[in-house]
N, C-alpha and C positions, 0 to 999 in steps of 0.2 A: 344325754348320750355320747359319748367322744365317737367320730369319725374318722379318726387317725389312723392312720394303717399300721396293722404290726410291722414290729422292726422285723420281720421273718416274711415279711409278704414279699413279692415281685411283683413290682408293675413296670419294669422297664428301665432303660438307661439312658444316657445323654444321646446316643448314637445307636441305638437300638430299637424300631419301629416295634410295637407290642399289640398283636390281635386277639381280642379277650377270651377266645376260645383257648390261644397257647399258654396266656398268664392263667389261666385256670387250671389246666393241666399240671402244669410247673409247680403252682401253689399247694395242691393235691397232693403231688409226688413228694415235695418236701414234707408235708404232714405224715405222709404214711412211710418215710422214709426206705420208698422204693426206688431203684436205678429209673431213670427216664433214656428212654431210647428214642431216639428220632432220625426220621428216615426223610431223604428228600434228595432231588440231584444238587449236583455240587453247584456252591453259590447262592443259595437259597436262606443263610446266617445261620445253619448249625452250630459250626465251632464259635461263631461271635456271640451265640445264646449265651455258651458259658462263661466267656469274658464278660458279658453283658450281668449275669449274675454273681459273677463276684464282685465288680464294681457297685453292683446298687445295693449286696448287703453287706460290702467291706469285708468280703472273707477272700484268702488267697486261693491263687487258681494254679493246680499242678495241672499239668496236662500229658497225658501219657498217648504217644502217637504208634499206633500201631502198624506194625510191619507184618509182610507175609512171615518173615522167615523166625518170628520172635516165640520163644517159649516164654510160658506164664513165668515163671520163677525170674525170668530176665524182667519181667514189671514190680515182683516182689522185694527181689533184693538180688545182689552180685557179691558171689567170695572173689575177692582180688587174690587170687595165688600168687599172679607174676609180682605184683607190689610186694607178696612176704616171700618170695622166693627172694628176690633181690635185696630185701632186709638182710634174708638170711644170708648171704651170701658176701655182701660188704657190709654190715653191721654198723651202721652209721644212721641208722635211723632210731629215733627217740621210744621207738615203738617197740612192746612185747612180742617177738615172735612167735613165741610158744602160745601166745593169748589169739585166736581163730577171729574172736570179738572184735579185732581191731581190723581185721581186716573185712568185714562185713560193713557193704555200703545198701543203700536202703533203693530200691526201685520206683518207682512212681507211685503205687498201691500204696508201696510202705512207708512211704513218703507222707500220703495223708494219714496212715493209719497212725503213724507216730507222732504227727503235728498236734502242737499243746493246743492249739485252738481249729474250731472248726473250718473244716476246709470246700472249695469245689474241686472234685476229680471230673476232669474230662479225659473220657477213652474216646478219640475220636480214631474214625473209621474200621470199628470192630471189624466189616465185612471182609476186611483182607485177612483176618486170622482165621485157621482150620477151627472145626467145630469143637475139638476137643481142648483149645484154649478158650473160645466163649467159656464152654458149659464150666469148666474146671476156676473158671475167674469167677462166674457168678457164685459157686459156692463159696469162693473166700469171700464174696461180698454181703452172701449171707450169713455168714459167719462170722465175721468182722474178726478175723484171725485168718492167722496161717504159721506155718512150722518152720523156722532155719534149721535144717536138717543136721549143718555142720558144727552146730554147737549145745543142740537138743534145747533150741528154747521154742517159746509159742509168741509170737507177736499179734497184741490185740489190740484193737481199734480204741484211741482215747477218746476220739469222736466220730460219730458217724460221718463221713463227707455228705454232701449233696452230690450225686451222681449222675452226670450226664454223659451219655452214650452215643454216637452219632454213626451212621451207617449212610453210604451213598446209594445201597440198594443195588448193589452190581453181585450180590451172593447173597442168596437167601439164607436164615441164621435158622437154626435149630429150633424145634415147639419148644423144648424145657428153657431154653435161654428166653424166647418172647413171652412166656409163661409168667415170667418172674421178674417184668419189667411193666412199668407203665409206655406206653406207646405215644407217639402222636406224629403225623406225616406233616412235614410242611411245605406247602406247597409254593411254584414259583410264584411269588407277587403277581397281581393284577396292575394296570399300569397306573389306577387309581394310587394304591399302595405304594407303589414304586414312585410315584410321585413325594406321597408324604416322606418314602427315604431317603430320595435325593433334595429335599428340602431342608431334610436333619443335616446334612454334609454340607449343604450351601445355602443358608438361611436367606442370603439377598439373590439369588438366584434370580436374572430377567426371566417373567412367565412366560415369553414364546420361547426363550431358549428352552426352558423345561420340555413345554407341551410338544415341540418340535423333537427334541433329544429321544424324548421316552419311546414318541411315536416311530421316528426311525427305529432305534433301538430294537424296539417288539419285531416291526418289519422283518429286518434282519436274522433276530432269531427264528423265525420259520422259513428261513429258505430252505430247500428241500434237500438232504443230503450233507448238511450242517453235521459233523460228528463230535464237535464240542461246544456249544452252544453260549455266547457270550453270558454271563452271568452279573449279579449287582456289581460286583467289583470290578466287574468291567465298564459298568455303564458309569460308576462315578470316577472311576482314573477318564476315562476318554470325554467326559463335562470338565472336568479339569483339564485338559488338554485344550478344547476347543474354548474354554473361557480363557486361557493363556494364550490366545493365538488373535492379534490385534485385528488381522487381514478377514479372518471368521468373524459370518453373519448367518445369525440363528436362521433367517429365510431360506441358506443356500440347503438347509434340509430337506426341506420343502423340495426344491427343484431339484431332489435326487443326487446331490454333491452330498459326498460322505469322506470326511478327511481321516486320516489317523486310523484307518482300518487292522493296521498291525494289534492295537490297543484293545479293540475287539475280538478278533479272531487269533489265536496264538499256534496254530498250526497250519502250516504252507498250504495241506486242499483245503482248508477251510476257508483261509485266508485267499486262495486262487478262486472259489468259486464266490467268495461274496462278491469279488471283486467282477468277474466276470457277468453274475446276474445286474449290479448296479450299472455297468458300461451298456449293456444290452435296453435295460429299462431307459437309459440315458440316447436314446438314437431315436 
């Protein structure tokens, strides 16, 4: 009996460390052809997961970055009235001004529906949108079609995309929305998982530096009053900075010396608070 994985099975990517539970929910979601809703604090790898799926399964990735002011139609298509007006005024375009279809541009969901191949559609930070946007969007994703009113045409998906939806859990999603998705909460990595993640990015990292940097990173994350705790990407960039400093020694982290705090903390109050805590403990 063959032990080869199915070409449609996701088992991780070169730069993405995957646990078994997450792999299972991704693969069952693809098998059921349902959207997968990922929740978790920023920096837990929600967005990068869609990139990893795209890379691993050799599918094109289309990203819809949700904005608070976005209307669903913007994600489906846009009617470029300004270009049509300019074409009609100046008459130097090869487009047929009387043909509105020539001025329809697909939005990100429209691009996913009209792609000639199966794609990964990432709908990033859905919690920024209002409830109507969320529920109406899932109607479209359920039906795999939408109407372009200006030309009285229905766009039907050529292939059902792999749909990944992320939320930073800043705002509750509606019950109908939750009921139509599979769900997984990505917890912030424990230190041993974080060490595995770091090793993926720095295969030759010194063991002492790895352990000391990860320990210091988690100490800094636990400082009371921090508004935006450093995430995995900050740790990776911080280690990159430490490794590039010829004067830095891994044992300095044990002594409480923590250079390049500005890589870990991006808000001034957080930076000041972390620096004050470090200075007090160093006395």
